[in-house]
C-alpha positions in Angstrom: -218.8 81.9 -60.6 -218.4 83.1 -57.1 -214.9 83.2 -55.4 -214.5 85.5 -52.2 -211.5 85.7 -49.9 -211.9 86.9 -46.6 -208.9 87.7 -44.6 -210.6 86.5 -41.3 -213.0 83.8 -41.0 -213.8 85.5 -37.5 -215.8 88.3 -39.3 -218.2 85.8 -40.9 -218.4 83.5 -37.8 -219.7 86.7 -35.8 -222.1 87.7 -38.4 -223.8 84.1 -38.4 -223.9 83.8 -34.8 -225.7 87.4 -34.6 -228.5 86.6 -37.0 -228.5 82.4 -36.8 -231.6 83.0 -34.2 -233.8 85.1 -36.0 -233.3 83.3 -39.7 -233.1 79.7 -40.2 -232.7 79.5 -43.8 -231.8 82.3 -46.3 -230.5 83.3 -49.6 -227.2 85.0 -49.8 -227.7 87.2 -53.3 -224.3 87.6 -54.6 -223.2 90.2 -57.2 -220.4 92.3 -58.4 -220.9 94.7 -55.6 -220.9 92.2 -52.8 -223.0 89.4 -51.0 -226.4 90.5 -49.3 -228.8 88.6 -47.2 -232.3 90.0 -46.5 -235.0 88.0 -44.4 -237.8 88.2 -42.0 -238.5 86.0 -39.0 -241.1 83.6 -38.5 -243.3 86.0 -36.8 -242.6 88.8 -39.6 -242.0 91.2 -36.9 -238.5 91.9 -37.6 -236.4 92.0 -40.9 -232.4 91.6 -41.0 -230.3 93.0 -44.0 -226.9 92.1 -44.1 -224.4 93.7 -46.6 -220.7 92.7 -47.3 -218.9 94.9 -49.8 -216.7 93.6 -52.6 -213.8 95.8 -51.3 -214.0 94.4 -48.0 -212.4 91.2 -49.5 -209.3 90.3 -50.1 -210.2 88.7 -53.3 -213.6 89.0 -54.9 -214.9 87.6 -58.2 -218.6 87.1 -59.3 -219.3 86.4 -62.9 -222.9 86.6 -62.8 -225.6 87.5 -60.0 -226.7 84.1 -58.2 -228.6 83.3 -55.2 -226.9 80.8 -52.5 -229.7 79.2 -50.4 -228.2 78.0 -47.1 -229.3 76.7 -43.9 -227.5 79.2 -41.4 -227.2 76.6 -38.6 -225.2 74.3 -41.0 -223.3 77.0 -42.2 -222.5 78.0 -38.4 -221.3 74.5 -37.9 -219.0 74.2 -40.9 -217.5 78.1 -39.7 -217.0 76.5 -36.5 -214.2 74.2 -37.8 -212.1 77.4 -38.4 -209.8 79.6 -36.3 -210.9 83.4 -36.1 -207.5 84.5 -37.8 -208.0 81.9 -40.9 -208.3 83.1 -44.5 -211.3 81.9 -45.5 -212.3 81.4 -49.4 -216.1 80.9 -50.3 -216.4 79.3 -53.8 -219.8 78.5 -55.6 -219.9 77.1 -59.1 -222.6 78.0 -61.7 -223.9 74.2 -61.8 -223.1 72.6 -58.5 -225.2 72.4 -55.6 -222.8 72.9 -52.9 -220.9 75.9 -51.1 -217.2 75.0 -50.9 -215.1 76.8 -48.0 -211.5 76.8 -47.5 -209.5 77.8 -44.6 -206.1 78.6 -44.8 -204.0 78.9 -41.3 -201.5 81.9 -41.1 -198.9 80.4 -39.1 -198.8 77.0 -40.5 -199.4 75.1 -43.7 -203.0 73.5 -42.7 -205.4 74.0 -45.1 -209.0 72.7 -44.1 -211.9 72.2 -46.8 -215.4 71.9 -46.4 -218.8 71.6 -48.2 -222.4 72.8 -47.4 -225.3 71.6 -49.4 -227.3 74.7 -51.1 -230.9 75.0 -50.8 -233.4 76.2 -53.4 -235.4 79.0 -51.0 -238.3 81.1 -52.5 -237.9 84.5 -51.0 -238.8 87.8 -52.5 -236.4 90.6 -51.8 -238.1 93.2 -50.2 -238.0 97.0 -51.2 -237.0 98.9 -47.9 -238.1 102.5 -48.4 -235.8 105.2 -47.9 -237.2 106.8 -44.8 -236.3 110.3 -43.1 -236.3 109.6 -39.2 -237.2 111.8 -36.6 -234.4 110.7 -34.2 -231.0 109.1 -34.2 -229.2 107.9 -31.6 -225.4 106.8 -31.5 -223.9 104.9 -28.5 -221.6 102.2 -27.6 -222.8 98.7 -28.8 -221.4 97.6 -25.2 -223.7 100.0 -23.8 -226.7 99.1 -25.8 -226.2 95.4 -24.7 -226.2 96.3 -21.0 -229.3 98.3 -21.2 -231.7 95.8 -23.0 -230.3 92.8 -21.3 -230.9 94.6 -17.5 -234.4 95.5 -18.8 -234.9 92.3 -20.0 -235.2 90.7 -16.6 -237.7 93.3 -15.7 -240.2 92.9 -18.3 -241.0 92.1 -21.9 -241.1 95.4 -23.7 -239.1 98.6 -23.5 -240.4 102.2 -24.0 -237.5 104.1 -26.1 -238.0 107.9 -25.8 -236.0 110.9 -27.6 -236.6 114.2 -25.9 -234.5 117.3 -25.5 -233.8 115.8 -22.1 -231.9 112.9 -23.6 -232.8 109.4 -24.3 -234.9 107.1 -22.2 -235.3 103.3 -21.7 -238.0 102.1 -19.5 -239.5 99.2 -18.8 -242.5 98.1 -16.8 -242.8 94.7 -15.6 -245.7 93.0 -13.4 -243.5 92.9 -10.1 -240.7 95.7 -11.0 -239.7 98.5 -13.3 -236.8 100.6 -14.1 -235.1 103.2 -16.7 -232.2 104.3 -17.9 -231.5 108.2 -19.1 -228.5 108.9 -21.3 -227.8 112.7 -21.4 -225.4 114.8 -23.5 -224.1 118.4 -22.8 -225.5 120.7 -25.3 -228.6 120.9 -27.4 -229.5 117.5 -29.9 -228.6 118.4 -33.4 -230.8 118.0 -36.5 -231.1 114.6 -38.1 -229.7 114.2 -41.7 -232.2 113.3 -44.6 -231.6 110.2 -46.3 -230.9 112.3 -49.4 -227.8 113.6 -47.6 -226.8 110.2 -46.1 -226.6 108.7 -50.0 -224.7 112.0 -50.7 -222.1 111.2 -48.1 -222.0 107.5 -48.9 -221.2 108.2 -52.3 -218.5 110.9 -51.5 -216.8 108.2 -49.1 -216.6 105.7 -52.1 -215.2 108.8 -54.2 -218.3 109.0 -56.6 -220.5 112.0 -57.6 -223.7 112.1 -55.5 -226.7 111.8 -57.5 -228.6 115.0 -58.2 -232.2 115.7 -59.1 -233.8 118.9 -60.8 -233.8 120.8 -57.7 -230.1 120.3 -57.2 -229.2 120.9 -60.9 -231.1 124.3 -60.7 -229.3 125.4 -57.5 -225.6 124.1 -59.3 -226.4 126.4 -61.8 -226.9 129.4 -59.9 -224.1 128.6 -57.9 -222.1 128.4 -61.0 -223.3 131.8 -62.1 -222.5 133.3 -58.5 -219.0 131.5 -59.1 -218.5 132.8 -62.3 -219.4 136.6 -61.1 -216.9 136.3 -58.2 -213.9 135.0 -60.6 -214.1 137.9 -62.6 -214.1 140.4 -59.9 -211.4 138.6 -58.6 -209.4 138.6 -62.1 -210.1 142.5 -62.1 -208.8 142.9 -58.5 -205.7 140.8 -59.5 -204.8 142.9 -62.5 -205.3 146.1 -60.3 -202.8 144.8 -57.9 -200.4 143.6 -60.1 -200.0 147.4 -61.6 -199.8 148.7 -58.3 -197.1 146.4 -57.8 -195.0 147.3 -60.6 -195.4 151.1 -59.5 -194.1 150.0 -56.1 -191.2 148.3 -57.4 -189.9 151.1 -59.4 -190.2 153.3 -56.3 -188.1 150.6 -54.5 -185.6 150.6 -57.2 -184.9 154.3 -57.1 -184.3 154.3 -53.3 -181.8 151.5 -53.6 -179.9 153.6 -55.8 -179.2 156.3 -53.2 -178.7 153.4 -50.4 -176.0 154.8 -47.5 -172.5 152.7 -47.9 -172.8 152.0 -43.9 -176.1 149.8 -44.6 -174.0 147.2 -46.7 -174.7 144.0 -45.8 -171.4 142.5 -46.8 -169.6 144.8 -44.3 -167.5 142.4 -42.1 -168.2 142.0 -38.4 -165.9 143.5 -35.8 -163.7 141.3 -33.4 -165.9 141.8 -30.6 -168.9 140.9 -32.6 -167.3 137.8 -33.5 -165.9 136.7 -30.1 -169.5 137.3 -28.6 -171.0 135.3 -31.5 -169.1 132.1 -31.0 -169.7 132.1 -27.3 -173.6 132.1 -28.2 -173.1 129.1 -30.7 -171.2 127.0 -28.2 -173.8 128.0 -25.2 -176.9 126.9 -27.7 -175.1 123.7 -29.1 -174.3 122.5 -25.5 -178.0 122.7 -24.6 -180.0 121.8 -27.5 -180.2 117.9 -27.4 -181.7 117.4 -24.1 -184.5 119.9 -24.7 -185.3 118.1 -28.1 -185.6 115.0 -26.4 -187.7 115.9 -23.9 -189.9 117.6 -26.5 -190.3 114.2 -28.6 -191.3 112.6 -25.4 -194.1 114.7 -24.5 -195.2 114.9 -28.1 -195.4 111.2 -28.3 -197.2 110.9 -25.1 -199.9 113.4 -26.1 -200.3 111.7 -29.1 -201.1 108.2 -27.6 -203.8 109.7 -25.6 -205.6 111.8 -28.5 -205.7 108.5 -30.6 -207.3 106.7 -27.6 -209.7 109.3 -27.2 -210.5 109.3 -30.6 -211.1 105.5 -31.0 -213.2 105.3 -27.8 -216.8 105.1 -28.8 -219.2 108.2 -27.6 -222.8 108.6 -26.9 -224.9 111.4 -29.2 -228.2 112.1 -30.4 -230.0 114.2 -32.8 -233.9 114.9 -33.3 -236.1 116.8 -35.3 -239.1 116.1 -33.1 -240.2 114.0 -29.9 -240.4 110.4 -30.4 -241.6 107.7 -28.0 -242.0 103.9 -28.9 -242.3 100.8 -27.5 -240.3 97.5 -28.6 -240.1 93.7 -27.5 -236.6 93.4 -25.5 -236.6 89.4 -27.0 -235.4 91.2 -30.2 -233.3 93.7 -29.1 -231.4 91.1 -27.0 -230.9 89.2 -30.0 -230.0 92.4 -31.9 -227.1 93.4 -29.7 -225.4 90.0 -30.5 -223.9 92.2 -33.3 -221.8 94.2 -30.8 -218.9 91.6 -31.2 -218.8 93.3 -35.0 -218.7 97.1 -33.9 -218.2 99.2 -31.1 -220.8 101.9 -32.5 -224.6 101.0 -32.8 -227.0 103.6 -34.3 -230.6 103.6 -33.8 -233.0 105.5 -36.1 -236.7 106.1 -34.9 -239.8 107.8 -36.1 -243.2 107.6 -34.6 -245.4 104.4 -36.0 -242.3 103.6 -38.3 -240.2 100.4 -37.7 -237.3 101.1 -35.4 -233.9 100.8 -37.6 -230.7 99.3 -35.6 -227.5 99.8 -37.6 -224.2 98.2 -36.8 -221.8 99.1 -39.3 -218.3 97.8 -39.4 -215.3 97.8 -41.8 -216.4 95.3 -44.5 -220.2 95.9 -44.6 -223.1 96.1 -42.3 -225.7 94.3 -40.6 -229.1 96.2 -40.0 -232.2 95.1 -38.1 -235.8 96.8 -38.5 -238.2 96.2 -36.0 -242.0 97.0 -36.1 -243.1 99.0 -32.8 -245.6 97.7 -30.2 -249.0 99.3 -30.6 -251.6 99.3 -27.6 -251.6 96.3 -26.0 -250.3 94.3 -28.8 
């Protein structure tokens, strides 16, 4: 049995709106890790991969792995019956042939329930190989949508070129042509390997990253070096402790011969008391306004820093020069996922499908698009 409750139905609506034109029928593969969908378009040029993490649901239960074959058009119609902020519960029994959706309104007692018929879809899950890309581009999803939409009015294809100069999107049509160059300050960095990405994702989940034989050998060497450093540190600590004991004995001897005029308990004179009271009164009188002004300035700066941090930025990394041509029709379809995330990531290598990655809080949607070769 499957029972998954989403905080907002709007997330699922946006997800299906983005992929329904590429894929008609597909299987949602359900397991203890979450919901997965993988399908190719009819022309076998593009592949879409969707993952909704179990942790992203308000409540999630999946007793055993099971496929849910659905027509995405019919499922979209049923999802349109919900409001974006409704809580959405997806249910499917082991022996039932329907997918049950329940919408609960947050501001009222309204509960709506719908059923979508399940289908038997024969589809094999494709193994997507781990690829070390030569170039990686991160940019605001709204900027990517605008670029591909504008260039699609000029031609059918776009050439994406990543060089030290920046990232260029260029389209040549029969009667017009155009290009957009995105530049950044400083030299581009190095693209991370898939192994490094997996390690980062594991650490983010609070897990230990997987290690191979080379990593284990490096860990052994690091362990030996660490042990040697700890021994040296221990010896140094013991030496410092001995020196501190000698210093304490010398200070103790010096205190025994301290003059009476340096007594800390000596009472202050009348002049000292009077001047001290004046300083205290003056300080107390001016402390409140200064504190208030400081707090106001601090809050203003904090809000500005937060806005700058949330704002999506453009960045790119490259290991080598990359130049590939893709169909704009598909890229325009991919850009519909911009409603899910403020940022999009493009990963490229020569003669390898382009990866367009929209990562949002509850999971991701990834598109793979084969490049055009020659006049094809």
